C-alpha positions, 0 to 999 in steps of 0.5 A: 421702574414705576413707583407703586403705592401699597396699603397694609392692614395690620391685624391678621395681615402685618401682624400675626394672631399674637400681634407680632410682626413677622421679620420677613414682613418688616424686611419686605416693607423696608426694602420696598420703600428703599426701592422708591415705593410708598407704603401706608398703614391702612388699619381699623386701629386708631393712632393710640394702638400703633405701637412702637414695634409697628411704627419703627418699621417705617411708613409713608403715612397712616390711614387709621380708624378704618378710614376715619383718619388720614395722616401723611407727612405729619399732616392730618387730612381727615379725622372723623369723630363719633358724636357725643350723643352716639357715645352716650347711647353705646356706653349705656347699651353695652353697660346694660347688656354687660358687654365689655368694650373700649373707645378708641381715640388718637390720644388713648384707648378708654376701656369699660369697667371690666374690659381689662380684666376680660382681656387679661383673662383671654391672655391667661387662658391662651397662655395656659393652652399655648405656653410656648407663645409667651414671647409672642404674647409679651410683644403683641397683645399684652402691650395692647392690654397694658395701654388700655385706660380704665378709670376715665370718663367714657363720655368723650368727644374725641372717639374715632371708633369702638371695639367690643369683646365677645359676649352672650349678646349676638352680634346681630342684636348689636347691629340692629341696635346701632344700624342707623348710627354705625357700621357694625362689623365682626372683630378682626382679632380672633382672640376677642371671641364670638360676637365681638366686633367694632362700630365705626362712623357710617360711610367711612371705610378704607377705600374712601380714605385711599381715594382721598389719599391718592388725590392728595398724592396725585397718584393714579389708582392703577399703581396701587396694591393692598393687603388684608385679611378681614371683612373691613378690608373688602372695599379696600381690596376691591378699590385698588388695582391689585387687592391681595388677601392673606392666606389666613383671610376670611373666605369671602375676602379671598373670593373678592381678592385679585390674588391670595398670598401665604399666611402672615407667619409663612412670609405672605407679605414678603412672598407677594412683594417678590411676586409683584417685583416690589422688592 
């Protein structure tokens, strides 16, 4: 059997909306790797957000920060960072407009003053409405909240990208402010609310990183698969040979995909791996 290379988004794809990996997805990835295929994380998250429950599944490498970071065999191929001047600009803008945010680096997630309270509030409200989801939240979004660092200087030179929470400021206004400096896209975490999003280094996206990684691996594009759900997966799904949208994916992504599988919680990854005889 020809060996394939599979790229896996995390939020909304590998993990469900509570941040938990369905057992079937874990099983599919481990079986595919046993079968000799390579599976890479390909996520908007930075390395500091790749928690143990994700990494213990076992992967062949990481594309992080929406394409700004590539690591394979513990070797870093690419690490793009945001300039300090641009960090100053966004910290001032977000503080002035009372938008809560966190800066993502490989060494940690650095939160603005009210960001942790805001996220804890989101978690508490969600649990009040969904008391049965307590276990999932404990495994998923709560550890993310707990790892945010909120008493550090935010003017830093090790930042990969920036995420901001929903506020009354329309995302279009944020796009306008930063259009010359950043790519601005809506958040892939629904709990972060309306007008939430992320800022990343322009010209960097998942497909650029995949192309660079395939060169390094000396693998042809015709042997590639990718799984995603959000608009930061668009370039990736179009670039690989088989771009597969999750059942819970954004409509525009489904339209661009080669195939659509079931949702994360309905064994979407496992069912698709079976269909393509990866397992």
